Structures are given as structure tokens and as C-alpha cells.
C-alpha positions in Angstrom: 25.2 27.8 8.0 25.0 25.3 5.1 27.2 22.3 5.6 29.8 21.2 3.0 27.9 17.9 2.6 24.6 19.7 1.9 26.4 22.2 -0.5 27.9 19.3 -2.4 24.5 17.6 -2.8 23.0 20.9 -4.1 25.8 21.3 -6.6 25.4 17.7 -7.6 21.7 18.2 -8.2 22.4 21.3 -10.3 25.0 19.4 -12.4 22.5 16.5 -12.9 19.7 18.7 -14.1 22.1 20.6 -16.3 23.2 17.3 -18.0 19.8 15.9 -18.4 16.3 17.4 -19.4 14.7 19.1 -16.4 11.6 17.2 -15.4 8.7 17.6 -13.0 8.7 14.7 -10.6 5.3 15.0 -8.9 3.2 12.9 -6.6 0.0 14.7 -7.5 -2.4 12.3 -9.3 -4.7 15.1 -10.2 -2.2 16.7 -12.6 -3.3 16.5 -16.3 -0.8 15.3 -19.0 -0.8 18.9 -20.2 0.3 20.2 -16.8 3.1 17.7 -16.7 4.2 18.6 -20.2 4.1 22.3 -19.1 6.3 21.6 -16.1 8.7 19.6 -18.2 9.0 22.4 -20.7 9.2 25.3 -18.4 11.2 24.3 -15.4 14.4 24.5 -17.3 13.7 28.2 -17.7 12.8 28.6 -14.0 9.2 29.3 -14.8 7.4 26.3 -13.6 4.1 27.9 -12.5 1.9 25.6 -14.5 0.0 24.7 -11.3 -0.8 28.3 -10.4 -4.1 30.0 -11.5 -3.3 32.0 -14.6 0.0 30.2 -15.1 1.3 29.5 -18.7 0.4 26.2 -20.4 2.1 24.8 -23.5 0.5 25.2 -26.8 -2.1 27.5 -25.4 -3.6 24.9 -23.1 -5.6 26.1 -20.2 -3.5 26.8 -17.1 -3.7 24.2 -14.3 -4.9 24.8 -10.9 -4.3 21.6 -9.1 -3.0 21.6 -5.6 0.2 19.8 -4.5 2.7 21.4 -6.9 5.7 23.2 -5.6 6.4 25.6 -8.4 10.2 25.0 -8.0 12.4 23.7 -10.8 12.9 19.9 -10.4 10.9 19.9 -7.1 9.4 16.7 -5.8 5.9 17.2 -4.5 4.0 15.0 -2.1 0.2 14.9 -2.5 -2.2 15.3 0.4 -1.6 12.2 2.4 -4.3 9.6 2.9 -6.4 10.6 5.8 -4.4 9.1 8.6 -7.1 8.3 11.1 -4.9 7.1 13.8 -4.9 9.3 17.0 -1.6 11.0 16.3 -0.9 11.3 12.6 1.7 13.9 13.2 3.9 11.3 14.9 5.1 10.0 11.6 8.3 11.8 10.3 7.5 14.4 7.6 3.8 14.5 8.3 2.2 17.3 10.2 -0.9 17.0 12.4 -4.0 16.3 10.5 -2.3 14.0 8.0 -0.8 16.7 5.8 2.7 16.7 4.5 5.0 19.0 6.5 7.2 19.7 3.5 6.8 18.9 -0.2 9.2 16.0 -0.3 8.8 12.2 -0.7 7.6 10.4 2.5 10.6 9.4 4.6 11.4 5.8 5.0 9.4 4.7 8.1 12.2 2.1 8.9 15.0 4.7 9.2 15.5 6.7 12.3 15.1 10.5 12.2 18.8 11.0 12.3 19.2 9.2 9.0 20.7 6.0 10.2 20.0 2.8 8.3 17.3 0.5 9.6 16.9 -3.2 9.6 15.9 -4.5 6.1 13.1 -6.8 7.2 13.6 -8.9 4.0 16.6 -10.9 5.0 19.1 -8.3 3.7 21.8 -6.8 5.7 21.5 -3.4 7.3 22.6 -0.5 5.1 25.9 1.2 5.9 26.3 5.0 6.1 26.0 6.6 2.6 29.3 7.3 0.9 30.5 10.8 0.3 28.7 12.4 -2.7 30.8 12.7 -5.9 32.5 16.0 -6.8 30.3 18.7 -8.2 31.8 18.4 -11.7 31.4 14.6 -11.8 29.0 12.9 -14.2 26.0 11.1 -12.8 26.8 7.4 -12.1 25.7 4.9 -14.7 25.0 5.2 -18.4 23.1 8.1 -19.9 19.3 8.2 -19.4 17.7 6.5 -22.3 14.0 6.9 -21.1 12.2 10.0 -19.8 12.5 10.4 -16.0 9.3 9.1 -14.4 6.7 11.3 -12.7 5.9 9.3 -9.6 2.5 9.3 -7.9 2.0 8.6 -4.3 4.3 8.6 -1.3 7.5 6.7 -1.6 10.9 6.1 0.1 13.0 8.9 -1.4 16.3 7.1 -1.6 15.3 3.6 -2.7 14.1 1.7 -5.8 12.8 -1.8 -6.1 14.1 -3.8 -9.1 13.5 -7.4 -10.3 16.7 -9.0 -11.5 16.5 -12.3 -13.3 20.3 -13.0 -13.2 20.5 -13.1 -9.4 23.2 -11.9 -7.0 25.9 -11.4 -9.6 23.8 -9.2 -11.8 22.6 -7.3 -8.8 26.2 -6.5 -7.7 27.0 -5.5 -11.3 24.0 -3.2 -11.5 24.9 -1.6 -8.2 28.4 -0.9 -9.4 27.3 0.4 -12.8 24.7 2.8 -11.5 26.2 4.0 -8.3 23.7 2.2 -6.1 23.9 0.0 -3.0 22.1 -3.3 -2.3 20.1 -2.9 0.9 18.2 -6.2 0.6 17.8 -9.0 -1.9 15.6 -12.2 -2.0 13.9 -14.6 -4.3 10.2 -13.8 -4.6 7.9 -16.7 -5.1 5.0 -14.6 -6.3 7.2 -12.4 -8.6 9.1 -15.4 -9.9 12.4 -13.6 -9.8 14.9 -11.9 -7.5 13.7 -8.7 -5.9 16.5 -6.2 -5.0 16.1 -3.1 -2.9 18.7 -0.6 -4.1 19.7 2.4 -2.1 20.5 5.7 -3.9 23.4 7.1 -1.8 24.1 10.3 -3.8 20.8 12.0 -3.7 19.6 11.4 -7.3 15.8 11.6 -7.7 14.1 8.3 -7.8 12.6 9.1 -11.2 16.1 9.6 -12.7 17.4 6.3 -11.3 14.4 4.5 -12.6 15.0 6.0 -16.1 18.6 5.0 -16.0 17.7 1.4 -15.2 14.9 1.3 -17.8 17.4 0.6 -20.6 19.3 -2.2 -18.9 18.2 -5.6 -20.0 19.3 -7.2 -16.7 16.3 -5.7 -15.0 12.7 -6.7 -15.8 10.7 -4.3 -13.5 11.7 -1.1 -11.8 9.5 0.6 -9.3 9.6 3.1 -6.4 9.4 1.7 -2.9 5.9 3.1 -2.3 4.5 3.8 1.2 1.2 2.1 2.2 -1.1 2.9 5.1 -3.5 1.0 7.3 -7.2 2.0 6.9 -8.7 2.6 10.3 -11.0 5.4 11.4 -11.0 6.6 14.9 -13.7 5.4 17.1 -21.2 -4.8 17.6 -20.4 -7.2 15.2 -23.9 -8.0 16.4 -25.3 -5.9 13.6 -22.7 -7.1 11.2 -24.0 -10.7 11.3 -27.5 -9.5 10.7 -26.6 -7.1 7.9 -24.6 -9.6 5.9 -27.2 -12.4 6.4 -24.9 -14.7 8.3 -26.4 -16.8 11.1 -24.3 -16.0 14.2 -25.0 -19.3 15.8 -24.1 -21.3 12.7 -21.0 -19.2 11.7 -18.0 -21.5 11.2 -14.6 -21.1 9.6 -13.0 -24.4 10.6 -10.3 -25.7 8.2 -10.0 -22.3 6.6 -6.7 -20.4 6.8 -6.6 -16.6 6.5 -3.5 -14.5 6.2 -3.6 -11.1 7.9 -0.9 -8.7 6.7 -1.1 -5.9 9.3 0.5 -4.5 12.4 1.9 -6.6 15.3 -0.9 -8.5 17.1 -1.9 -9.2 20.7 -1.7 -13.0 20.7 -2.6 -13.0 24.4 -6.0 -11.4 23.8 -8.8 -13.8 25.0 -10.6 -13.3 21.6 -7.5 -14.7 19.9 -6.9 -17.7 22.1 -5.8 -20.6 19.9 -6.6 -18.5 16.8 -3.0 -17.6 15.6 -1.6 -20.6 13.7 1.7 -19.0 12.7 3.3 -15.5 12.8 5.9 -13.9 10.6 7.8 -10.6 11.2 8.5 -8.9 7.9 10.3 -6.0 9.7 12.4 -7.6 12.5 14.5 -5.3 14.6 11.9 -2.5 14.3 10.3 -1.8 17.7 6.7 -2.7 18.1 4.5 0.3 19.1 1.0 -0.8 18.4 -1.0 -4.0 18.1 -4.6 -2.9 18.1 -5.3 -2.8 14.3 -4.3 -6.4 13.6 -5.9 -7.5 16.8 -9.2 -6.0 15.7 -8.9 -7.3 12.1 -8.0 -10.9 13.2 -10.7 -10.8 16.0 -13.4 -9.8 13.5 -12.4 -12.7 11.3 -11.7 -15.5 13.8 -12.6 -14.2 17.2 -13.5 -16.8 19.8 -14.8 -16.9 23.4 -16.8 -14.0 24.6 -16.1 -12.1 21.3 -17.2 -14.1 18.3 -15.8 -13.3 14.9 -17.4 -13.8 11.6 -15.7 -17.2 11.1 -14.9 -18.8 14.4 -12.6 -21.8 14.0 -10.7 -20.3 11.1 -6.9 -20.0 11.7 -5.0 -16.7 11.3 -1.6 -16.7 9.7 -0.3 -13.3 10.9 2.4 -11.3 9.1 3.6 -8.1 10.8 4.3 -5.6 8.1 3.2 -2.2 9.5 4.5 0.0 12.2 3.1 3.5 13.0 0.3 2.6 10.5 2.8 2.5 7.6 4.8 0.1 5.6 6.8 -0.1 2.3 6.3 -2.1 -0.9 9.3 -4.3 -0.3 8.1 -5.3 3.2 4.5 -6.0 1.9 5.9 -8.1 -0.9 7.9 -10.1 1.6 4.8 -10.7 3.7 2.7 -11.7 0.7 5.4 -14.3 -0.3 5.3 -15.7 3.1 1.6 -16.0 3.0 1.7 -17.8 -0.3 4.1 -20.3 1.2 1.7 -21.1 3.9 -1.0 -22.2 1.4 -3.6 -19.9 2.9 -7.0 -19.6 1.1 -7.7 -16.0 2.0 -5.4 -12.9 2.3 -6.8 -9.9 4.2 -5.0 -6.6 3.2 -6.6 -3.8 5.2 -4.3 -1.1 3.8 -4.0 1.1 0.7 -1.3 2.9 -1.2 -0.2 4.0 -4.7 -0.3 1.9 -7.8 2.8 -0.2 -8.1 3.6 -2.7 -10.8 5.3 -5.2 -8.4 2.2 -5.3 -6.2 0.0 -5.9 -9.2 2.3 -8.7 -10.4 2.3 -10.3 -6.9 -1.5 -10.0 -6.7 -1.8 -11.8 -10.1 0.6 -14.5 -8.9 -1.4 -15.0 -5.7 -4.7 -15.2 -7.6 -3.1 -17.7 -10.0 -2.4 -19.9 -7.0 -6.1 -19.8 -6.1 -5.7 -17.4 -3.2 -8.7 -15.1 -2.5 -7.4 -11.5 -2.0 -9.6 -9.1 0.1 -8.6 -5.5 0.5 -9.8 -2.3 2.0 -11.1 0.2 -0.6 -9.7 3.2 1.4 -10.7 5.8 3.8 -9.6 8.9 1.8 -12.9 10.4 0.7 -15.0 10.5 -2.4 -12.4 12.5 -4.5 -9.4 10.4 -3.6 -7.3 8.4 -6.1 -8.0 4.7 -6.4 -6.7 2.7 -3.5 -4.3 -0.2 -4.2 -4.1 -3.2 -4.0 -7.9 -3.0 -3.9 -8.1 -1.6 -7.4 -6.2 -4.4 -9.0 -8.2 -7.0 -11.0 -8.7 -10.2 -9.0 -8.7 -8.3 -5.7 -12.1 -7.9 -3.9 -12.3 -4.2 -2.9 -14.5 -3.7 0.1 -16.1 -0.4 1.2 -17.7 0.3 4.6 -21.3 0.8 5.5 -23.1 1.5 8.8 -25.9 -0.2 10.6 -28.4 1.5 8.3 -26.5 0.5 5.1 -25.3 4.1 4.5 -21.8 4.5 3.0 -19.0 5.6 5.4 -18.4 9.3 4.5 -14.6 8.9 4.4 -14.7 5.9 2.0 -13.0 6.0 -1.3 -15.3 5.9 -4.4 -14.6 4.4 -7.8 -15.5 1.7 -10.3 -13.0 -0.6 -8.6 -15.2 -0.9 -5.4 -16.6 -4.4 -5.5 -18.6 -5.1 -2.4 -19.9 -3.4 0.7 -19.9 -4.7 4.3 -20.4 -3.2 7.8 -17.4 -1.2 8.9 -18.8 1.7 10.9 -18.8 1.5 14.8 -18.1 -2.2 14.9 -17.3 -3.7 18.3 -13.9 -5.4 18.0 -11.0 -6.6 20.1 -8.3 -4.1 21.1 -5.6 -4.1 23.7 -7.2 -4.5 27.1 -10.7 -5.4 25.9 -13.0 -4.3 23.1 -13.9 -1.0 21.5 -15.7 0.5 18.6 -13.7 0.7 15.4 -14.5 2.3 12.0 -12.9 1.9 8.6 -12.8 0.0 5.4 -10.1 -2.1 7.1 -12.7 -3.7 9.3 -15.3 -4.0 6.5 -12.6 -6.0 4.6 -12.2 -8.3 7.7 -16.0 -8.9 7.8 -15.8 -10.0 4.1 -12.8 -12.2 4.7 -14.8 -13.9 7.6 -17.9 -14.3 5.4 -15.7 -15.9 2.6 -14.2 -18.3 5.2 -17.8 -19.5 6.0 -18.3 -20.2 2.3 -15.1 -22.2 2.1 -15.8 -24.1 5.2 -19.1 -25.3 3.7 -17.6 -26.0 0.3 -13.8 -26.3 0.5 -13.2 -26.9 -3.2 -14.9 -23.6 -4.2 -12.6 -21.6 -6.5 -11.7 -17.9 -6.1 -13.5 -17.1 -9.3 -16.6 -18.8 -8.0 -16.5 -16.9 -4.7 -16.0 -13.6 -6.4 -18.9 -14.1 -8.9 -21.2 -15.4 -6.1 -20.6 -12.2 -4.0 -21.4 -10.0 -6.9 -24.5 -11.8 -8.2 -26.2 -12.2 -4.7 -25.3 -8.8 -3.1 -28.1 -6.6 -1.8 -28.2 -3.7 -4.2 -27.5 -0.3 -2.6 -27.3 3.1 -4.2 -27.8 3.3 -8.0 -29.2 0.2 -9.7 -26.5 -2.3 -10.4 -22.8 -1.9 -9.7 -22.0 1.7 -8.7 -18.9 3.6 -7.6 -20.1 4.0 -4.0 -21.3 0.5 -3.0 -19.9 -1.7 -5.8 -22.4 -4.6 -6.4 -23.9 -3.9 -3.0 -24.0 -5.3 0.6 -22.6 -8.8 0.9 -25.3 -11.5 1.4 -23.5 -14.5 2.8 -26.6 -16.8 2.9 -27.4 -16.2 -0.7 -23.8 -16.5 -1.8 -23.6 -19.9 0.0 -26.6 -21.1 -2.0 -25.0 -20.5 -5.3 -22.8 -23.3 -6.8 -19.9 -23.4 -9.2 
């Protein structure tokens, strides 16, 4: 039997869509503008079948056939998730086995328990309180009328939150919450964004796209984005072949006096390969139970491993930020970790994860690059036809794809013009809990590149991020089509040749 609370939410949704233009909020990046227009024009009449073969299209346009649409008025569709290559992808709420969405809804917040209770904020904010009772069915939506078109949102996102930069600080944040029927779940000053970042909760069930449209016309806000979901890039499974393939002398490899930030899962600081390697640690999601440490342990070990397991840049120090649990994180948590890394004055930031395009992440990446930080990111493990992976696809970020011992591309790797460089990332031996194991993924190729760059900085500490980036491109061993291509980028990293170039 439908509860009164659920009925009230349904009535509220009906009232909202009656009061504002019906829109198609979709997460499917393959939809054409014509298909989105068709959805926007037809859902009000209950005939939103633009995504079905033979369905109507506006102005005589060809009908769309993309997957991922729900066909329901005002429905929120989740695209096929990034291939979740962890052993049990079905363990994440809302995701069925095999990494496919169980229902066409935005990805649940990984920091909230299945019963719907609020979770720790991880950003210095206070824990959220139970959501207030929804307004009566005949009540007008909170806040001023929508002055901008409701946004169609690509990628997975937390369904009841938005991230907003507020230049006026706490007072303006409180005023915005009151004016738009929102609740402040966390708020902090971001060094990289240069302003206050507020995570607002939406307690009444309004779609994220509607709230973003409402806030778009308010001059107290400067940026408004979904709280997107990001995923670590690991494929199921000896750096010995990695050293040889990237032209790095294993005996001479050295990363002393170089600091590398690793934004990842929790880490096993007791692992022998990481003895004395971790300089500082930061937990961007305190209060959330730790369930896995292998991914960060492997990434950090490939960069700075010592003892029996030698990383690409032994002697370099790891500044570890825990920002992922269950292989997933949110934009707000990642931004918190990036700000922390910037405050530690690290030279390199390793980001072995991907997610949707988000203006706040792009702004933070620009801010980090402006500080001289070298950003290295996994290109993604989602296959040749997948959308671009971010932050790798942002300008100023070195996007790394994975190759095997024979320099063949990893089959699951993303493709696209944003791919910058290739590095070994298939069947690498790496530290894991209890020892070592084979790992595969662009996550680990990114770690190899971060380690190679640490060697370059060790030999020439004053080298700039621009110089490093240009050197990697100009000296790479060309693979695939001549010149830069969408599979291998500029080609396989050649550390020795890059070291020989000068600014």
C-alpha cells in the first residue's frame, strides 16, 4: 500500500510539473539535441517515446534510438554505469550485478545508509537531519519561479543534493537555503575554487535539474552543479616490464624530495612496500567505515614502493587523501581532498578515477595547475564507445591510458582525443593487502606515469608543469596511427628521452 508520505511526494511532483514546463532530465550522453528537444516537447502530452525506434521527432527529425531513456514523463534516467571492475559491483546500492543500474534513477548517495539516514559530511559540515515533511500538494514549489531551462544532467549524481559556490559566505548560504527550500549539509572555503562551497540538500524531492534552474538566476551564487559520482578505475586481475617499457632504469629510479598526492581509497600503511612512504594522510570522509584498502595501496606502491617491491620513484613521499569507499565518491568529497592536497604543496596529484564533466572539478583543476601542480588522471576503463572520462579530459590534466607488455591497448580503455599518454597498466604486479598481486586498469597506468614524472622532478626540481607535459608528448614512442591518436595519445611514455629534454 502506498504510504501517505510517498503519495504526498507524487502529488508534489505532479504539481511541480504542472506549474513549470515538463522537461526530460536524462543522464544519457548519447542523446542528440533533437532527441532532448523532442522529449521536452512531448512529455507534457504523455508521449515521450523519442528514444524508441520509430518514435516521433520534432520538426520531422529522425526518431532517436539511443538506449538509456525511460519513456516516462519527467523521468530521470541513469546511463549504463562505468564498467565497475571490482569483484562485486552489485554491492553498491542501486547498481545490479555487472555494473548495470537496477532502476532508472540517479545514483544513490554512497555516504547515506540504505534506510535513507543522513551520513557524515566529510567536509567539515554537520550531519544532515531527517528531511522535513513535504509541503502540501497544492503548495507552490519553494523559491522564486524558474528563470532558466531545467538542466539535463549527464552522468550519475546524488539525487537530493546540489553543489553551489557562494561568494557571500555563511549569511548568504543561510539566506539561499531559506529562499529555495534547501538545507545546508556542509559548507567550507575552497582554496582552489577561491570561494565558499556549499552542499545543499533538497528535502522535498524536487529534481536536481529544477533546483539548479531556480538557483541560476540568483546573483548570490557563482556556480551551480550536481554532486556527481566518480568511480575508481581498476580492472580485475611486474612492474618489471613497466620499467623496461617506459625506458626507466630500475637501478637508478629515484623520487627523493618529490611529494605526490594520491586521492583514492583508504590505504594499508602497514604494508612493507609502504614503510616510511606515507608522509601525511587526510580522511575526506570521516565516520564512513573503511571496507577496502587495496586500490590506494597498489597505486601508492607503484609510485613510491620500497623494500622488496620497488615502485617507479622510490624515495618519493605520498600524501594520501582517502576520498573513496566501495569504489565510489562524490564531487564534494573529491574537491575537499584536492584542496587538502594543494595546501600540502605537493608537486604531483594522482587521480585514478573518472566521472562526469563537472564545472567545479574543472575550475579546481585549473586552480591546481595555476599553482604549478602536475595533475595525472586515469583515462577510464569504460570501453571504446564510452563518454570522455573526467578529470582526465580537462585541459592541463595528463590523461593516461593503459597498455600491456606488448604495447597493445587495454581493451576496456576509453578512447578519445583527450587521451594524452600511454603507460603499462595490464597485469602489473602491485602491492595489495597481504602481499602482491596482478592489477589491471588505467588507474595503475596513471600511477606509473606519476612515478615517471617524480623521477624527472627529482633530477630537475625547478621543471615546470608545462615543461613536463610538453616533454612527455614530444618524446613518447609513437603507437597506433602516426602522431597523436584517440587510442594511445602521443604514445608510450619514454622517461629517459623526456629527462634529456630541457625547458
